[in-house]
C-alpha positions as CSV (number, residue, x, y, z in Angstrom):
1,M,0.0,0.0,0.0
2,S,1.3,3.5,-0.8
3,R,2.3,5.9,1.9
4,L,-0.2,8.5,3.0
5,D,-0.1,11.8,1.3
6,V,-0.4,14.4,4.0
7,S,-1.3,17.1,1.4
8,D,-4.4,15.1,0.5
9,P,-6.5,14.5,3.6
10,L,-8.5,11.7,1.9
11,D,-5.7,9.8,0.1
12,R,-6.6,10.4,-3.5
13,I,-10.2,9.2,-3.8
14,G,-10.1,9.4,-7.6
15,D,-7.4,6.6,-7.5
16,W,-9.3,4.2,-5.2
17,G,-10.5,2.0,-8.0
18,P,-13.6,-0.1,-8.2
19,A,-15.4,-2.3,-5.6
20,V,-17.2,-5.4,-6.7
21,T,-20.7,-5.5,-5.3
22,P,-23.6,-7.9,-5.8
23,A,-25.2,-5.1,-7.8
24,G,-22.1,-4.7,-10.1
25,D,-18.8,-2.8,-10.2
26,F,-19.0,0.4,-8.2
27,R,-16.6,3.3,-8.0
28,L,-16.4,6.8,-6.6
29,V,-15.6,9.5,-9.2
30,P,-14.8,13.0,-7.9
31,V,-17.4,15.5,-9.1
32,H,-16.5,18.0,-11.8
33,P,-19.3,20.6,-11.7
34,E,-19.0,21.5,-15.4
35,R,-19.7,17.9,-16.3
36,D,-22.0,16.7,-13.4
37,L,-24.0,19.7,-12.3
38,A,-27.2,19.1,-14.3
39,L,-27.5,15.5,-13.2
40,I,-26.8,16.3,-9.5
41,S,-29.2,19.3,-9.5
42,A,-31.9,17.1,-11.0
43,W,-31.5,14.6,-8.2
44,M,-31.6,17.5,-5.6
45,N,-34.9,18.6,-7.0
46,D,-36.6,15.2,-6.5
47,P,-39.0,15.9,-3.5
48,A,-37.8,12.7,-1.7
49,V,-34.2,14.0,-1.8
50,A,-35.0,17.7,-1.3
51,A,-36.7,17.0,2.0
52,F,-33.4,16.1,3.6
53,W,-30.7,17.8,1.4
54,E,-32.5,21.1,1.1
55,L,-30.8,22.0,-2.2
56,A,-33.8,22.2,-4.5
57,G,-34.0,25.1,-6.9
58,P,-32.0,26.3,-9.8
59,E,-28.7,24.7,-10.7
60,S,-26.9,27.6,-9.1
61,V,-28.1,26.3,-5.6
62,T,-26.4,22.9,-6.2
63,E,-23.4,24.5,-7.9
64,A,-22.8,26.7,-4.8
65,H,-23.0,23.6,-2.6
66,L,-20.6,21.6,-4.8
67,R,-18.1,24.5,-4.9
68,R,-18.2,24.8,-1.1
69,Q,-17.5,21.1,-0.8
70,S,-14.6,21.3,-3.2
71,A,-13.1,24.4,-1.6
72,G,-12.4,22.7,1.8
73,H,-8.7,22.0,1.2
74,G,-9.5,18.4,0.3
75,H,-11.1,17.4,3.6
76,S,-14.5,16.8,1.8
77,V,-14.7,15.3,-1.7
78,P,-18.1,15.3,-3.5
79,C,-18.3,12.2,-5.8
80,L,-20.6,10.5,-8.2
81,G,-21.3,6.8,-7.4
82,V,-20.9,5.0,-10.7
83,L,-22.4,1.5,-11.0
84,D,-21.4,-0.5,-14.0
85,G,-20.5,2.7,-15.8
86,T,-23.7,4.6,-15.0
87,P,-23.7,7.5,-12.5
88,M,-26.5,6.7,-10.1
89,S,-25.7,8.2,-6.7
90,Y,-24.1,11.2,-5.1
91,W,-21.6,10.9,-2.2
92,E,-19.6,13.2,0.0
93,I,-16.6,11.6,1.6
94,Y,-15.1,13.8,4.3
95,R,-12.7,13.9,7.2
96,A,-15.1,14.0,10.1
97,D,-12.3,14.9,12.5
98,L,-11.6,18.1,10.5
99,D,-15.3,19.0,10.0
100,P,-17.5,21.0,12.3
101,L,-19.2,17.7,13.1
102,S,-16.2,17.0,15.3
103,M,-17.6,19.5,17.9
104,H,-20.7,17.3,18.4
105,Y,-19.0,13.9,19.1
106,R,-15.7,12.5,20.4
107,A,-13.8,12.6,17.1
108,R,-10.7,10.5,16.6
109,P,-7.9,11.3,14.2
110,H,-8.7,10.3,10.6
111,D,-12.4,9.6,11.3
112,T,-14.0,9.5,7.8
113,G,-17.5,10.6,7.2
114,V,-20.0,9.8,4.5
115,H,-23.1,11.4,3.1
116,L,-25.0,9.8,0.2
117,L,-28.1,10.0,-1.9
118,I,-29.4,7.4,-4.4
119,G,-30.2,9.5,-7.4
120,G,-33.0,7.7,-9.3
121,A,-36.3,6.7,-7.7
122,A,-36.1,3.3,-9.4
123,D,-32.8,2.6,-7.4
124,R,-34.4,3.3,-4.0
125,G,-36.2,1.0,-1.7
126,R,-34.5,-2.2,-2.9
127,G,-31.5,-2.5,-0.5
128,L,-29.0,-0.9,-2.9
129,G,-28.0,1.8,-0.4
130,G,-26.8,-0.8,2.2
131,R,-24.9,-2.7,-0.4
132,L,-23.1,0.3,-1.8
133,L,-22.4,1.7,1.7
134,R,-20.7,-1.6,2.5
135,A,-18.6,-1.2,-0.7
136,V,-17.7,2.4,0.2
137,V,-16.7,1.5,3.8
138,G,-14.5,-1.3,2.4
139,L,-12.8,1.2,0.1
140,V,-12.3,3.8,2.9
141,L,-10.8,1.2,5.3
142,D,-8.7,-0.3,2.6
143,R,-7.4,2.9,1.1
144,R,-7.1,4.9,4.3
145,P,-5.1,2.7,6.7
146,A,-5.0,5.4,9.3
147,C,-8.8,5.5,9.5
148,A,-10.2,3.3,12.3
149,R,-13.9,4.1,11.7
150,V,-16.4,5.5,9.3
151,I,-19.0,8.1,10.6
152,A,-22.4,9.1,9.4
153,E,-25.1,11.5,10.7
154,P,-28.3,10.9,8.8
155,D,-31.4,13.0,9.7
156,L,-33.4,11.1,12.4
157,R,-36.5,11.5,10.2
158,N,-34.8,9.7,7.3
159,I,-35.7,6.1,8.3
160,P,-34.7,4.5,4.9
161,S,-31.2,6.1,5.2
162,I,-30.8,4.9,8.8
163,A,-31.9,1.4,7.7
164,A,-29.3,1.4,4.9
165,F,-26.5,2.4,7.4
166,L,-27.6,-0.4,9.8
167,D,-27.7,-2.9,6.9
168,A,-24.1,-1.8,6.0
169,G,-22.9,-2.7,9.5
170,F,-23.0,0.7,11.2
171,R,-24.2,0.9,14.8
172,F,-26.4,3.7,16.2
173,S,-24.3,5.6,18.7
174,T,-26.4,8.5,19.9
175,E,-28.6,11.4,18.8
176,I,-26.9,14.7,18.1
177,D,-28.2,18.2,17.5
178,L,-26.6,19.7,14.4
179,P,-27.3,23.2,13.1
180,D,-29.7,22.0,10.4
181,K,-31.1,18.7,11.8
182,R,-31.4,16.3,14.7
183,A,-29.2,13.4,13.6
184,A,-28.4,9.8,14.3
185,L,-24.7,9.4,14.9
186,M,-23.8,6.1,13.1
187,I,-20.4,4.4,13.4
188,R,-18.8,1.6,11.5
189,D,-15.6,0.4,13.2
190,R,-12.7,-1.2,11.4
191,P,-12.8,-4.9,12.2
192,P,-10.1,-5.8,14.9
193,S,-8.1,-8.0,12.5
194,S,-7.9,-5.1,10.0
195,M,-6.6,-2.8,12.7
196,C,-3.7,-5.1,13.3
197,D,-3.0,-5.2,9.6
198,A,-3.0,-1.4,9.4
199,E,-0.5,-0.9,12.2
């Protein structure tokens, strides 16, 4: 495994490569707003997504959000989730220990956070979220050996999202009050044998 690049807090997500899942080959591809804005904005305007992401409206709303994500010195990377060559989900992989979230829980160095949305309605409600979350957790723990756990904080009202995290092996830790929501703090620990391998 290559040495960590301290100038890249998330260890070159674009180079992580694919994960094989029961649904097909999956990879995270960093967002380029010029290429991806129309698709992501369309997803953000789906009422089921807008209820939790609050980014509905003209493309400029989504564009501003993507630019804020990309301007964080690499500690948050917005990505498309590409399944068998088709973009079908949006992800934000971020350093939770460098994020304002760290003021709301006992952060550990290199904690890695994840936000996601499944883009198309046809892909929701059939267990795909849990399968892809397992794949992403596998990529994070494989490509980020310093990371001992993956963190998520879905809105408590978003029952399907919480169910997907539980299905992917996350455990519910506690409820936390964030500026824009009351959230379920979800944690997926690195398996003990993997911790030994990473030392």
